N, C-alpha and C positions, 0 to 999 in steps of 0.2 A: 504493500500500500504506500509506503514511504517513497519508494522508487517512482511509482506512477505519479504521486503528488508532486515530486520534484520535477518530473518531466513536464507536467502541466504548467508549473510555475515558470519553467524555462521557456516553454512555448509562448506563454502570455507575455513574458518579458521580451522575447524576440519579436513578436508581432508589434508590440509597443515601440520597440527600437526602430523597426522598419517604418512605422507610421510617423515617427517623430524625427527621422533622420533628415539631413539637409539635402537629400536628393530631390530633384524636381519631379516627384511622382505625379502621374495622373491616375484617376480611378477608372478602371476599365469595366468594372462590374461589382456585384455584391454576392455574398454567399447566401446560403439558406437562411441563416440567422441575421442577415443584413450587414455583415462585416464587409468593409471595403477591401477590394482586391486591387492591389497597386501594380502599376506598370511604369517602366522607364523606357522611353523611346529616344534613341540617339542616332545621329548620322543622317546623311541625305543621299540616298542611292536607290536605284530600282531593285538592287539585290538586298535581301533582308534575311536575318536570322532571328528566330524566336527562341528564348531560353526560359524554360519553366522550372520552378522549384515547388515543392510542397503539394504535389498531387495527393500524397498521403501525409496527413498531419503529424503522424508519429515519426516520420523520417526527418528529424530536426536538422541533421547534418546537411541535408540537401538544401534546405531553406537557408541555412547559414552560408553555405557556399555561394548560392546564387545572389544573395544579398551582398556578400563581400565582393563578389565579382562586379556587381552593379556599381559599388563604390569605387572599385579599382578602375573600371572603364571611365566613369564620369570624372573622377578627380585626377586621374593620372594618364589616361590614354584617349580621351575623346577626340583630341585634335588629330590623332593618328588613325581614326576609324576609317577603313576603306569601304565600308558598307553600312547599311542600317541595321541596328540591333534593337530588339524589343525584349525587355527583361521583366519577367513576372516572378518575384521571389517566392510567393506563396499563393498557390491557386486555391488551396483549401484552408482558409484561416480558422474556420470553426473546428476542423480537426486538429490544427496546430495548437490552439489554446486549450483543447481537451486532451491533447496527446493521443488522439485516435487516428487510426488509418483512414476511416471512412469520413464522409461529410456529416452534417447534423441530421440528415435523414437515414444515417447508418448504411449509406450506399458507397461502395468502392467506385470512385470516379473513373478509375482506370479499368473498369469492366462495364462502363455505362455508355460506350460509344456505339453508334449505329453501324456496326460492321456486319459483313455477311455471316460471320461466325458467332454473332451475339446469341446468347442463350440465357434463359431465366434460371438455368441450373447453375450451381456454384459449389466450389470445393469446400468452403467453410464460411462461417458468418462474416468473416472479415472481407470476403470477396463477393458479398451480396451485390448483384448488378442492378437491382431495382426491378420494378414490374414491367418496364419498357425501356428501350435504349433512348439516350439523350433526354432523360426525364429531369435531369438536375441542372440548376442554373450555372454551376461551375462547368459542366460538360458543354452546355450551349455556348457559354462564353468562349471556350477554347475553339469551338467550331466557327464562331463569328470572327475570332481573331485570324484564323487561317483564311477565311474569305476576305477579310479586310486587307491583310498584308501580303497574302500569297507568297509565303516565305520560300527561299531556296534551300533552307536547311532548318532543322528543329533539334534542340537539345532539351531533354527532360531528365532532371536529376532526381535520382532515387537512392535508396540504401536498403540493405547493407551487403550486397552480393559481391562487390569489388570486381566489376567487369564493365566492358563497353559492349552493349547489345545494340545491334543496328537493324533497322527495318527499311525496306525499299532500297534505292540506289545510294546507300550510305557507307559502303565498305571502305572506300578510300578515306573518307572523313574519319571513320573509326580508327583506321590505321594511323592517320596523322595524329590524332589525340593520344594514341597509345605510345607514340614516340616520346611523349612528355610524362605520362603517368605510369607507363609500363603495365597497365591493366590488360587482361586477356580480351581479345576481340571475339565476340560470339554472335552467331546468327540467331541462336535460340536462347531463351532465358532458362530453359530447363524444365518447364512445366507449361501446361496449356493456359493461355490468357485470352479467352474469348471476350470480345468487346473492348480490347485494349486500345489505348491511344496509338501505340506503335503500329498496330494493324490498320487502324483507321487512317492515320496520316501517311505512314511509310509504305505499307503494302498496297493499300487500296487507292490512295491519292498519289502515290509515287513521289512523295516529298522525302528527300533524304532525312531520316529521323534516327536520332541517337538516344537511347536510354542509358544514361551514365549512372551506373550503380556504384556508389561509394562503398569502401570497405569499413569495417569496424576499427577505425583509427582515431587518433586525436584530431581535432579540427586543424591544428597547426600543420600536421602532416598532410591532411587532405588538401588544405590550401596550397601548400608547397607543391604538391604533385599535380594539382589541377588548374592553377592560375594560367599557366601557359597552354595547357591542353584546351581550355575553354577559349582563350584568345586565338588559338590556331583555327578554331571554327569560323572566326570572323574574318580571317585573312586568307582562308583556304581558297 
């Protein structure tokens, strides 16, 4: 109980830190419980990359990494940006502040996309896909962002498998990232993921899509390994 309470406090503090940071956020949507979903848009180009953190609220290291990368790009690298980047540090803020994988409707957003393989069946409660695909505001927001920006590549940061999983025509981007973080490059995550974002964006829409799975490491090590790996996706 103490561990989960500490994780909730950490999630609440991180969400507050994001909201109160000096980055020029815009609000691109709201969660089930009405929490703001922040995005940072930088660069001026027809080529764009979208970076997501926090599909799963319990994967705090992913939110930390994307937030830290947003600060790095804005304060240290924005004049060097060769393309447009849209950074959403936490897609599922309700899950983050509750330290839960799912959103406030107890639905796994990463099983809620309208893919050909979507199914109402699920492996466990944590993978509950909802009663129909695209039922959740967070899912619909992601779909709207893809329509708005038509990105050339997408990075979605998760934990804790420690690999670079790619969907669609993203093998070369995955290999480029691996040059910096030395994670294994995998075409499959290792188990079925019906209704996943990778299937929706990468396999069905053929947008190069990376699921960056962080390992169980200290954040300092994660940042050291992935700062240049993420930057490489913007200049690839």
